[in-house]
C-alpha positions, 0 to 999 in steps of 0.5 A: 514461459507462461501465456500472458496475452488473455484468450477470447472465449466469447463476444457479445455486441449490444445496441443501445441508445444514448440519450444526448447532452444537447439535441442534435439538429440536421434536415432531417429533424432532432435527435433526444439521443444516439444509438450506440454499440457496445461489444463485451469481450470475455476473456481466460481473465475475466470479461472486467465486468465483474467485482471482482475484475474491476476491483484487481484493475483499480489495485493494478496501480498500488501493486506496481509501487510496491513493485518499483519501490522493492526493484529500488531497495534491491538495487540499491542491495546490489550496490546500484546494478542490476537485479538478478534473475534470482531477484527480478522473480521475487520482486514480480512473485510480490507483485503477482501476489499483490494482484491475487491475495484473495485477503485484499479486503479494502485498499486507497488510491492517491488521485494521482493512482485513480485518474481522478481529482480526488482518492479512491476508497475501494471496499471488497465487501465479500472480503471486508471486516469490522474495520476495513473501511476505518482502516482504508478512511485513516489513509486518507489523514496520513501526510502524503509522504508516508506512503510516498517515501516510508515502505509499505509496511510501515504504511501499513502497519501505522494506519492499523496501528491509528485503527486498532485504537479507534477500533478496540474504543469503538468494540469493533472486531480487530482483523490479523491480516495487518498483525506484522507490519502493526507488531513492529508499529508497536514497538516503535510506539513503544519505544520512542513515544505515540507523539513522535508516531503521530507527527511522522503520520499525520504531520509527515515529520519523517525525520523523527524516524530517524532520528529516534533509530540513529539514537537507538541504534547508532549512526552507522547502522544507516547506510540508504536512505532507502535500506536500514541499514534505513528507516524500513531495515531498522522499523522491522528490526524494532518489530520482529527480531527476537532479540533487537538488544543485539542493534543497539548500541551501548549507553555510556554511564556517568562514573559511579554508577552502575560500580 
């Protein structure tokens, strides 16, 4: 089994003097500062102080959320039964890739995940492209239900869809990082209208997705909330299958039409 416990490489102690917010007074006098010893522990997984380490630590809650969502989806596929060893390995592999993907240039973090009063936006300066900050900023304008209730690729695809619209108007170079999710959402917009997409993304009217997918594919295709046979699979089918027509339901024509 792979070792998970970090191996200590070095330990450094530093003495510093910290100013006190409130003066401390005792029999020896008045103290405006206090001594403090900082201990830096470097392991084979980093020392926690580098920009990469801090970026990865902040990214972890998002990767965990994706892992939890994927676990629930596979459990639903199993009819409520526990994941098989192969499925667990697949989910864990995706989590590790999320944590170590060298192309991740930035991410939006909710206040809850960040442990702060306000949401946070993290940008990796050595990886960002012309539209990274724009993409991550747009997440702040999305309805919270988009990230909470839709699969990750759908949330990212919608964000990238509106990012590229702005980028084209501003003559910014477009990164191909989100091509897959973007293509799926672009197909959805082309078939069901951009106004519908705006209502979903900015107003959180997620029921419009189900409504349009039912009309397009038939209610029998929708069997659960997390599958798609639910929203996620429906979006994927529209954007990724070479022949989406095979999933549609036949339209009934009035008598005499097409004869």
